[in-house]
N, C-alpha and C positions, 0 to 999 in steps of 0.2 A: 504494500500500500504506500502511496505517496502522501507526504505531509509537507506543509509549509510552516516554517518557523519564523516568527517575527521577533527579533531580539534588539535590545538596547544594551550596548557594551560601553565600558569605559575605554577611552582611547589609550590603551596601554600596549606596550611591546608584547607580542605573543598572544594577545587576546583572541584573535581570529583562529590561530592554529590550535589553541586550547579548545575552542568551541567545535571545530572540525574534528579534532582528535577524540573528543568526548562522544560526539555523534557516531563516529566510526567504531569506537570501542563498544558502543551499545548496539551495534549491528545495523546501523543506518548508513546507507551509501549516499554521499552528497551528489546531487545532480546539477544544481545551479546555485550561484551565490550572487547577490546584488546588494549593494549598500552605499551609504553616503555618510559623510561626517556632518555633525551638527555645526551650525554656524559659529558657536562659541568655542569649537575645537576641543570640547571636553568629552563628547560622546559620539558613538557610531550607531546608526540605525542599519540593521542588517536583515535581509530576507534570504532565507536558506531553504531550498527544496531538497528533501531527502526521500529515500525509498528504503523500506524495510518491513519485515514481518513481525517485529516485536511491538510491544505496547508503547504507544506514544506518551502515556503518562509517565513512564519510567524515564524516557528521554527528557521530558520537560523538568522532572524533578532533579535529574542529574545536572542539567545545564544551569538550573537556578542556583545550584550550590557553588558554581564557579564564581570566584571573587569579582572578576571583571564583568560578569553578566548581571546587569541591573534589572532586566525584565525579559521574560520569554513567554511567548504564546505559541501554542502548537495547534494547527487545524488541518483536517484532511483536505487534500487537493480535490477539486471538482473534476 
């Protein structure tokens, strides 16, 4: 199943690689990444599309534990 993740991240070195690594370790394959920096230069807004057979609630829970991840929403792709 495909999921869309909407994330708000601190603009910190390695934040994106930690998010991608956590998703892959939980059994989700990244398909697309799109994002932009907030005008204040403090945050990134990231949209990540992943595919996997595991429970999306587990992925959301694990990503929310990352220090640089301020907010995460997971929704099924239509």
